[in-house]
N, C-alpha and C positions, 0 to 999 in steps of 0.2 A: 798798265802797270798795276798788278794786284798785290803788291808787297804790303800795303796797309792792312790787309787781312779782312776777315769776315765782319768786323765791326765797322768798317769804313762806310761812309755814305756815298762816296764817289771814288772812281778809279780814273786816274789821268790817262788820256789817249794821245799818242803821238804818231807821226808818219815819217817815213824815210824813203828816199828814192832808190837806194841800193842796200845790199846786205852789208853788215859790219865788216870792216877790213880784216878783223881777226876771226871772222866766222861767228856763228851763233853759239855764244858761250852758255854756261849753265844758267845764267840769269834769265835767258829767254826760254828756258825749260822749267823754271821753277817760280819766279816772282813776276815775270812778264809773260804775256801770251802773244805770240807773233803770227800774223796772217799775211798771206801774199795775194795780191790781186791777180786773177787769171782772166784772160779775155773770153768774150762770148765766141761761140763757134758751133760748127756742126761736126758730128763724129758718128761712127758706127758703134753702137752699144751692143754688147754680147760677144760671142765667139764664133769663128767659123767651125763648120762641122768636123773638120779634120784636125782641130787643135788638140795636141796631146794633153791629157788630163780632163778633157771634157767628157769622154765616154764614161758611162756609168755614174755620172754625178749630176743628176737632175738636168739632163741635157736640154729639155724643153724650156728651162728657165734662162737659157743663154741664147735663145733665138736672136739672130742679128736684126737690128732695125736702125733706121736713121733717126738721130736725135739732134735737135737744135736748141742750144741754150742762148736765149736772145739778149741776155744782159751779162756784163762782167760781174764777177763776185769775188769776195775774199775767201780764202780757205786756209785753215791752220797749217803752218809749216810742219808742226809736230802734232802727235796725239796729245790730248790734255793729260797732264801728268799728275802724280799724287800730290805734289806740293801746290800746284795750281788749284786743284780741287780743295785742298785744305785752306788756302788763302781766300777762297770764295765761300766755302760751306762750313769750315771749322771742324771738319771730321777727316778721319783716315780710314776709309772703308776697305782698302785693298788687301788681298791675300798676301802679296809679296811685301812683307812688313818690316824687313830689316832696316832699322833706322839710319844706318850708315849709307844705304844704297837706294832707299825708296823715293827720295825727292824727285828725281828726274826720270823715274820709271812711269809708264802710262798708268793712269788710274784704272782700276777694274773693279769688279763686283759692284758696279753701279747700274741700276736699271734705267730703261728708257723713261720710265715715270719719274725717277729721281733727277735725271738729267734735264728733262723737258716737261713731260706730261702735257695736260691741256689739250686744246684743239689745234687744228692746222688748216691751211686753205683748202685742202682736198677733202676735209671732213664735212659731215652734214651741218655742223655748227659754222664752220667756214671762217672763223675769226683769225685763226692762226696764232692765238695767244697761248704762250706756255703757262703752266700752272704756277701759282704763287709758291714761293719757297724753293723752287727748283734751281739748279745751277744756272741754267740759261736765263731764267727770269731775273735772278739776282744780278747776273752780269749785265743784262739789259738795263735794269734799274740804276746801276752804279755807273754806267757809261753813256746811256742814252742811245746806244747803237743796237741795230737789229740782228743780234747774233742768233744762230739757230743750228740745228743739225742739217747736214747736207741731204738733199734728195738723192736717190740712187743715181739719177742721171748726173747730177753735179759731182757725186763721189767718183763715178767711173771716168768721167771726163777729166777731172783733176788728177786721178791716178794715172791715166794713160798719157797725158801730156803730149798728145798727137801720135803716140805709138799705136800700132795695131797688133802687136805681138802679145803673147801670154803674160809677159812681164814688162814693166814700164822702162826697163833698161834697153829695150829693143831686142831682147832675146826671148826665145821660146824654151820650154822645158826639155830636158834630155831624159827625164824619168818622172813618172807621176808621183813618186814618193821622195827619194833623195836626189837633189839636183844642185849642182854647183852654181848654176845661174841664179837659182833662188837664194842660195847662201850669200850672194853678193848684195842683195837688196833688202833682206830682212831676217829677223829671228824666226825660226820655225823648228819643227821637231828635231831635225837632224843637224842643227848647228848650235845647240844649247837648250832646246825646249824639252828634250826627253828627261832631263833631271830638273825638278821644280820644287825644291823645299821652300817653304814660306820664308825661312830665314836666310836663304842663299844670297850670294852676290849677283851682279848683273851678267855673269857668264852663264847663268842657268835661269830657266824660266823666262820671264820678260826681260828685255834688254833696255838699257838706258836709251831714251829718245835720241834719235839721230845717230845711232851707231853704225848704220849701213849706208850704202850709196843712195843719194836722192834721185828723183826723176829730173827730167829736163826743166821743170818749173820750180825746182828747188824744194820739193815736198818729200819728207822722209817717212819711212815706215808705212807706206801705203800697202805693202806686202808684208804679212806676218806681224809679229809682236802681239797685238790684240786685234780681234775682230772689232769693227767700228759700227756703232749704231747709225742708221740712217733715218730720215724723217718718215719715209713712206711705210704703209702697210705692205707686207710681203705678199706677192701674188705671182703665180706661174705666168711666164711669158708677158712681162709688163709692156705697156704701150710705148711707142716711139712718138715722134712729132716734136712740137715746140714745148719746151719747159714742162715735161710730163711730171705729174704728181702722184700717180698711182690711184688706187681705189679709195673711196671715202670711208671704208671700214674694213675690219679684218680681225684675225686672231693673233697674228705675229707681226712684229716690226722687222724690216729688212736690216741685215748686217752684212758688211763687206770686208774683204781684205785678208781673211785668214788670221792665224795667230801663232804664238810660240808652240801651241799644241797641235798644229796642223801639218799634214803632208804638203808637198809642193803644189799638188793639183788644186788644193783648196785655197791657195794664196794667189791664184791668177787674177788678173785684172777683171775678168768677167765672172768669176765665181761668186755665187750668191747663197745666202742662207737667211733664215728667219728665226726670231725668238720672241717669247711672250714679253710684252712691255714691262711686266712687273718682275722680270727675272734679272738678277745680277749674277754674273759668272766671272771667274778669275781668268777667263780667256777673252773677255768682252769689255771694250772701252769705247772711246769716241774722239772725234775731232770736230772743230767748229767751222761754220761758215758765217759770213756776214754779207747781206745784200748791199749792193751799191745803190744809193738813192738815185 
């Protein structure tokens, strides 16, 4: 519960065994941050060579490999929103700034360094500690919980929710650009993204969190809306195995999921991209994970 705002010394934490009877109201998209526990397991990361949308799009980056996540973890039901960012950081950095509609839209124009920064277990320093003053470190300080960005393996595992298709609805693409199956699961270029005035409502540009169908684990907007920062450095053909972390250094951090500015092919479960950690972009946001002790 982050409703006390950026001057609070602590944020209360609570648990529930089921989703609210009335669904996830705006409270859970603005002044509370809700995460769902997902089970450990093994899955095939990447895409098959015949998946529509894979061709011509960094195909070597989607080479299939077996990945095992050995521990349960919590993952954000929604992308972190503008109001949640403001309640922790006290600022409104996003491009989509209409005050009537901004609260439950995903925060964007926030860099990896502003979200987390610091070192991580795969780095030469190896401590895994976020930088002071970042969103994640402030959230850790006020809750005592080990929040972080997802690794690429955690992100794709959570996105897929046991599916093996291009989209986590169990469907594949019918076209690499405009696709009705993509329109069911997220905001992208062809269902509102192509018009994106900063003062527009949520029918254009980024969508209000949770506006499209969730996956089987109840997670929203894993496809489209905003690209989501991951913990790892971006590398071609990342490793498989148990709890992969990626290389210890690099030039770009990984991002996943596509955005309101993307064609359908770039929003697939396996699609990958990278960005400089100091870059904040209006198509780029994030969601949280939390380790289970």
